[in-house]
C-alpha positions in Angstrom: 125.3 101.5 123.1 128.1 104.0 122.4 127.0 107.3 120.9 129.1 108.7 118.1 129.7 112.4 118.3 129.5 114.3 115.1 131.9 117.1 114.2 129.1 119.6 114.4 128.4 118.6 118.0 132.1 118.8 119.0 132.4 122.2 117.3 129.3 123.5 119.1 130.6 122.3 122.5 133.9 124.1 122.0 132.1 127.3 120.8 129.8 127.1 123.9 132.6 126.6 126.3 134.4 129.7 125.0 131.2 131.8 125.5 129.8 132.4 128.9 126.5 130.4 128.9 124.5 129.2 131.9 124.9 125.4 132.6 121.3 124.7 131.8 121.6 126.2 128.3 124.6 124.0 127.7 122.7 120.9 128.8 119.7 121.8 126.7 122.0 122.4 123.6 123.7 119.1 124.2 120.3 117.4 124.3 119.3 119.2 121.1 122.4 117.9 119.3 122.0 114.4 120.7 118.4 114.4 119.4 119.4 115.7 116.0 121.9 112.9 115.7 119.3 110.3 116.7 116.9 111.8 114.2 119.4 111.4 111.4 120.2 107.8 112.4 116.5 106.9 112.5 115.7 108.6 109.2 118.5 106.6 107.5 117.3 103.4 109.1 113.7 104.1 107.8 115.0 105.0 104.4 116.8 101.6 104.2 113.7 99.7 105.3 111.5 101.5 102.8 113.9 100.8 100.0 114.2 97.1 101.0 110.4 96.8 101.1 110.0 98.2 97.5 113.2 96.9 95.9 113.2 93.4 97.4 115.8 91.5 99.4 118.7 91.9 96.9 118.2 95.6 96.2 117.8 96.6 92.6 119.2 93.1 91.5 116.0 91.3 92.8 114.2 89.5 90.0 110.7 90.8 89.3 109.3 87.4 90.3 110.7 87.7 93.8 109.8 91.3 94.5 107.5 91.5 97.6 104.9 93.9 96.1 104.1 93.5 92.4 102.4 96.3 90.4 99.0 95.4 89.3 96.9 96.9 86.5 94.5 99.5 87.6 90.8 98.7 87.8 89.9 102.2 86.6 91.0 101.6 83.0 87.9 100.5 81.1 89.7 100.4 77.8 91.5 97.3 78.8 88.6 95.1 79.7 89.1 91.5 78.6 87.1 89.5 76.2 85.4 90.4 72.9 83.8 93.7 72.2 80.0 94.1 72.8 77.9 93.0 69.8 80.6 90.6 68.5 79.0 87.6 66.8 81.2 85.1 68.5 82.4 81.6 67.5 80.1 79.3 69.5 78.4 76.1 68.3 75.7 76.7 65.8 72.4 75.0 66.0 71.3 72.5 63.2 68.0 72.3 61.4 66.2 69.0 60.7 67.6 69.1 57.1 71.3 69.5 58.1 71.2 67.0 61.0 72.6 63.5 60.3 70.2 61.7 62.7 67.4 62.7 65.0 66.6 60.5 68.0 63.5 60.9 70.3 64.2 60.2 74.0 61.2 59.1 76.0 61.0 60.2 79.6 59.6 57.5 81.8 58.7 59.5 84.9 58.7 63.0 86.1 61.9 64.0 87.9 60.5 66.7 90.1 56.9 67.3 91.4 56.7 70.7 89.8 57.4 69.5 86.2 
């Protein structure tokens, strides 16, 4: 893997070569610049990965149906509970009285279904 040398690194090397520095200091400074370049490269790679994880595979052009992580509603919002409000009368089936029923049939039970009944 070839390392690309930044202009900052090249300038620092020429500046250090004109000054009288011990060889160990020059080696340490070269290591510092190399690590800074690697840090910049890794941060850029991480930024790209994070953007792809949130934006999807096609960047900002990814349709919402294909985004990897969809935003859900928060469970902490009690104002948006589903269903009717408490105390609402409802629209279920109403019971009939003997006067309103069209026919009443008696069903005889021949035997007990369970021993406890």
